[in-house]
C-alpha positions in Angstrom: -0.3 0.0 -0.1 1.4 3.6 -0.5 1.6 5.2 2.4 1.7 9.3 2.9 2.7 10.5 6.3 1.2 13.9 5.9 0.4 16.1 2.8 1.2 19.6 3.0 0.2 21.8 0.0 1.7 24.6 0.3 5.4 25.4 1.6 6.4 26.3 4.9 6.8 30.2 5.3 9.5 32.0 7.2 9.7 31.9 10.6 8.1 28.7 10.8 10.9 26.8 12.2 13.9 28.4 14.7 17.2 29.3 12.4 18.8 27.1 15.7 17.1 24.5 15.0 17.5 24.7 11.2 21.3 24.3 11.8 22.2 20.7 12.5 25.2 18.7 11.6 25.0 15.5 10.1 25.4 12.7 12.4 28.0 10.3 11.1 26.0 6.9 11.5 22.6 6.6 10.1 20.0 4.8 12.4 19.2 1.2 11.3 15.7 -0.7 12.1 15.4 -3.4 14.8 15.0 -6.0 12.3 17.9 -5.1 10.1 21.0 -4.0 12.3 24.1 -3.0 10.1 26.8 -5.2 10.3 30.1 -5.3 8.3 29.0 -8.8 6.8 25.8 -7.4 6.0 27.4 -3.9 4.1 30.2 -6.1 2.6 27.4 -8.0 0.5 25.1 -4.9 0.0 27.6 -3.3 -1.7 28.6 -6.6 -4.0 24.8 -6.7 -5.1 24.3 -2.9 -5.4 27.8 -2.7 -7.9 26.2 -6.3 -9.5 24.2 -5.9 -13.1 24.3 -9.5 -13.8 21.8 -11.3 -11.8 19.0 -8.1 -10.9 18.6 -6.5 -14.2 17.0 -8.8 -17.3 19.8 -8.1 -19.5 22.4 -8.2 -17.1 23.7 -4.8 -17.4 21.8 -2.4 -14.9 22.9 -2.2 -11.2 21.7 0.0 -8.4 25.0 1.6 -9.4 24.2 2.6 -13.0 21.4 5.3 -11.7 23.3 6.0 -8.0 27.4 6.1 -8.8 29.1 6.3 -5.7 32.2 7.7 -7.7 30.1 11.3 -8.6 27.0 12.5 -6.6 25.3 9.2 -5.8 23.2 9.4 -9.1 23.9 9.6 -12.6 24.3 12.7 -14.2 21.5 12.2 -16.7 18.4 14.1 -16.8 16.7 11.1 -16.4 18.0 7.4 -15.9 18.5 4.6 -18.4 16.7 1.2 -17.7 17.5 -1.9 -19.5 17.3 -1.5 -23.3 18.5 2.0 -23.3 14.8 2.9 -21.8 14.4 6.5 -20.6 12.7 6.8 -17.0 10.6 10.2 -16.5 12.6 11.3 -13.4 16.0 12.4 -12.2 17.6 9.8 -10.5 17.8 11.0 -6.5 21.2 10.7 -4.9 21.7 7.7 -3.0 24.6 9.5 -0.3 22.7 10.2 2.7 19.6 8.6 1.4 19.6 6.9 5.0 18.3 10.1 6.3 15.4 10.2 3.9 11.6 9.7 5.9 10.7 8.2 2.6 12.1 7.2 -0.6 11.5 8.1 -4.1 10.8 11.4 -5.3 7.0 10.7 -4.8 7.5 8.8 -1.5 6.0 6.1 -2.2 8.9 3.4 -0.3 8.8 3.8 3.1 12.1 2.6 3.7 15.7 1.9 2.0 14.5 -1.7 2.1 11.2 -1.1 0.4 13.1 1.1 -2.2 15.5 -1.2 -3.0 12.8 -4.0 -4.3 11.3 -1.7 -6.6 13.6 -0.9 -9.3 14.3 -4.6 -10.0 10.9 -5.4 -11.1 10.2 -2.2 -12.9 9.8 -3.0 -16.5 11.8 0.4 -17.6 14.5 0.1 -14.8 16.0 -3.3 -14.5 13.0 -5.3 -15.9 12.7 -8.6 -14.1 9.5 -10.1 -13.9 9.4 -11.0 -10.5 11.6 -11.4 -7.6 11.3 -15.3 -7.9 13.7 -15.4 -10.9 16.2 -13.0 -9.3 16.8 -15.4 -6.4 16.5 -18.1 -8.7 19.8 -16.4 -10.4 21.5 -16.2 -7.1 21.6 -19.8 -6.0 24.0 -21.7 -8.1 26.8 -19.3 -7.3 28.7 -20.5 -4.2 30.4 -17.1 -3.7 26.9 -15.5 -2.8 26.1 -18.1 -1.0 28.7 -18.1 1.1 28.4 -14.3 1.3 24.4 -14.3 2.3 25.6 -17.0 5.1 28.5 -14.9 6.3 25.6 -12.0 6.7 22.6 -13.5 8.0 23.6 -17.1 9.3 22.7 -19.2 6.9 22.9 -19.1 2.9 18.9 -18.9 2.3 18.5 -16.2 -0.2 15.7 -14.1 -0.6 14.1 -10.8 -1.5 14.1 -10.3 2.2 17.6 -10.6 2.7 19.0 -8.6 -0.9 17.0 -5.7 -0.1 18.4 -5.8 3.8 21.8 -6.1 2.6 21.7 -3.4 -0.2 20.0 -0.8 2.5 22.8 -1.8 4.9 25.2 -1.0 2.6 23.8 2.6 1.5 23.2 3.3 5.2 27.3 3.6 5.4 27.0 6.1 2.7 27.0 9.3 4.6 29.2 12.4 4.2 29.5 14.0 7.1 32.1 16.8 8.1 31.5 19.4 5.5 32.0 23.5 6.0 28.6 23.7 7.1 29.0 20.9 9.5 32.2 22.7 11.2 30.8 26.1 11.4 27.5 24.9 13.4 30.0 22.8 15.7 31.8 25.5 16.5 34.3 26.4 13.6 33.6 29.9 12.8 36.3 29.7 10.3 34.9 27.0 8.2 32.7 29.1 6.2 33.3 32.3 4.0 31.5 35.8 4.7 29.7 34.9 1.8 28.8 31.5 2.9 27.4 33.1 5.8 25.6 35.6 3.9 23.9 32.8 1.6 23.0 30.6 4.6 21.3 33.7 6.8 20.0 34.4 3.4 18.0 31.4 3.1 16.7 31.8 6.4 15.4 35.2 5.6 13.9 33.8 2.8 12.2 31.0 4.4 13.6 28.1 2.3 14.6 26.0 5.8 10.8 25.9 6.1 11.1 23.1 4.0 14.7 22.2 3.7 15.3 22.1 7.4 17.3 19.0 9.7 20.7 17.9 9.5 20.0 16.7 5.8 18.2 19.9 4.8 15.2 17.3 3.6 12.3 18.3 6.2 10.4 16.4 8.7 9.3 13.8 6.1 6.1 15.8 4.7 5.4 16.6 1.1 5.5 19.7 -0.2 3.8 21.3 -3.6 6.2 22.5 -6.5 5.6 24.6 -8.1 3.6 26.8 -5.6 3.1 29.4 -7.7 2.1 29.6 -11.6 5.0 31.0 -13.9 4.1 30.6 -17.9 7.8 31.5 -18.6 9.4 28.5 -16.3 6.8 26.2 -17.1 7.4 26.9 -21.1 11.1 25.9 -20.1 11.0 23.1 -17.8 7.6 21.6 -18.2 7.8 21.3 -14.2 3.8 20.2 -14.3 3.9 17.8 -16.9 4.7 15.2 -14.1 1.7 15.5 -11.0 4.1 13.7 -8.5 2.3 11.8 -5.8 -0.7 11.9 -8.3 1.2 9.6 -10.2 0.3 7.3 -7.5 -2.4 8.0 -5.3 -4.6 8.9 -8.4 -6.2 11.8 -6.3 -6.4 15.6 -7.2 -5.2 17.0 -3.7 -2.1 15.0 -4.5 -1.1 16.7 -7.7 2.4 18.2 -7.6 3.2 17.0 -4.2 6.7 16.3 -3.7 9.1 14.5 -1.3 11.6 17.2 -0.4 14.8 16.3 -1.7 18.2 16.7 0.2 20.3 19.7 -0.3 23.5 17.3 0.9 26.4 17.5 -1.9 23.9 19.5 -4.0 27.0 21.0 -5.9 27.6 17.1 -7.1 24.0 16.4 -8.5 23.3 18.6 -11.0 21.0 18.4 -13.3 18.0 19.6 -10.7 14.4 18.8 -9.7 12.3 15.7 -10.4 12.5 15.9 -14.5 16.4 17.0 -14.5 15.1 20.2 -16.6 17.4 22.7 -14.9 21.4 22.6 -15.6 22.8 24.7 -13.2 22.8 25.4 -9.3 22.1 29.1 -10.0 19.6 28.8 -12.0 18.0 26.2 -9.7 18.2 28.9 -6.8 16.6 31.7 -8.7 13.6 29.2 -9.9 13.3 27.9 -6.1 13.0 31.4 -5.0 10.5 32.6 -7.4 8.3 29.5 -7.7 8.3 28.3 -3.9 8.2 31.9 -2.4 7.5 34.6 -4.9 10.9 36.4 -4.4 13.3 37.9 -7.3 16.8 37.3 -6.0 19.5 39.6 -7.2 22.7 38.3 -8.7 24.4 38.9 -5.3 21.6 36.9 -3.4 21.7 34.4 -5.3 25.7 34.0 -6.2 25.7 34.2 -1.8 22.9 31.1 -1.5 24.9 29.0 -4.0 27.9 29.7 -2.1 26.5 28.2 0.7 25.1 25.4 -0.9 28.7 24.2 -1.8 29.8 24.2 1.6 27.0 21.4 2.2 29.5 18.9 0.2 30.8 16.6 3.0 33.3 14.1 3.3 32.7 11.5 0.9 33.9 7.9 2.3 36.2 6.2 0.0 34.6 3.3 -1.8 36.8 0.4 -2.7 34.9 -1.7 -5.5 33.7 -5.5 -4.5 35.3 -8.2 -6.3 32.0 -10.1 -7.5 31.4 -13.9 -7.6 32.4 -16.2 -10.4 29.2 -17.2 -12.1 29.5 -20.9 -13.2 29.8 -22.1 -16.7 26.2 -24.0 -16.8 26.7 -24.7 -20.3 26.1 -28.5 -21.5 28.8 -27.4 -24.5 
């Protein structure tokens, strides 16, 4: 069932949260659910699964990392992602970095957890294209290396959808980027931000940006927000924001049209192009659009530059990724 925790059809206004509550450093550890504690063996298996294109896509060429590249910003730099057989999806790939701090997953929030999200693309006809999870599990069973990895992670070599998605989610919970200049600043190092970045930070609070982009991940408390709030024919003709109806594409409810999960602003300098359809190429333009469409504000060049400078200060320290050696698939030919 599709679950919406709360639907908010208007943005929060300036002053709805205090500046003190808005400026929080990012935690260095992500919380894990009781039924999927994070362990080293589970993370190791999850990293293998995340990067293996052979078993969970119908053509053996698409992996989680195809759309969520941990060598860059945790997405794929395309406006919309490409699935099997070069099929184009309809939405921009959200970053996997710090996704553990999202209250819901996907742009329309249709998954309540990382585990639930990991199950979706595998059987999506455009993305990985598998018919069902039974076919996926059957592919894994003959592979000794994976059987051993599942046994190490879960106590026995049983392979199932539940265990695959739990392992992937456990790995994703390690993809945290703390210690950005912003984090150092709010933790007491007042030299960590430049004067321009501090101006941008204060301008965001003044405008009301933190009414939605609040909390340590700058992704809000888990409510959905309307985008765009203000109609603008000029921007719509350029970027076609309203073509996709957001949450309503799933719920089919008129009141849910153009509601979206609030995306994180962490590492946003790495995640162009922007918005749900990837239609905006630069961070400067994205800032101007958000100010106009969400807050009804026209920013000066200086104000825009200050905010962009601050957003660059949200780039954290990326944990080094050592690519896993994937298990050998046995030769089952009869020749």
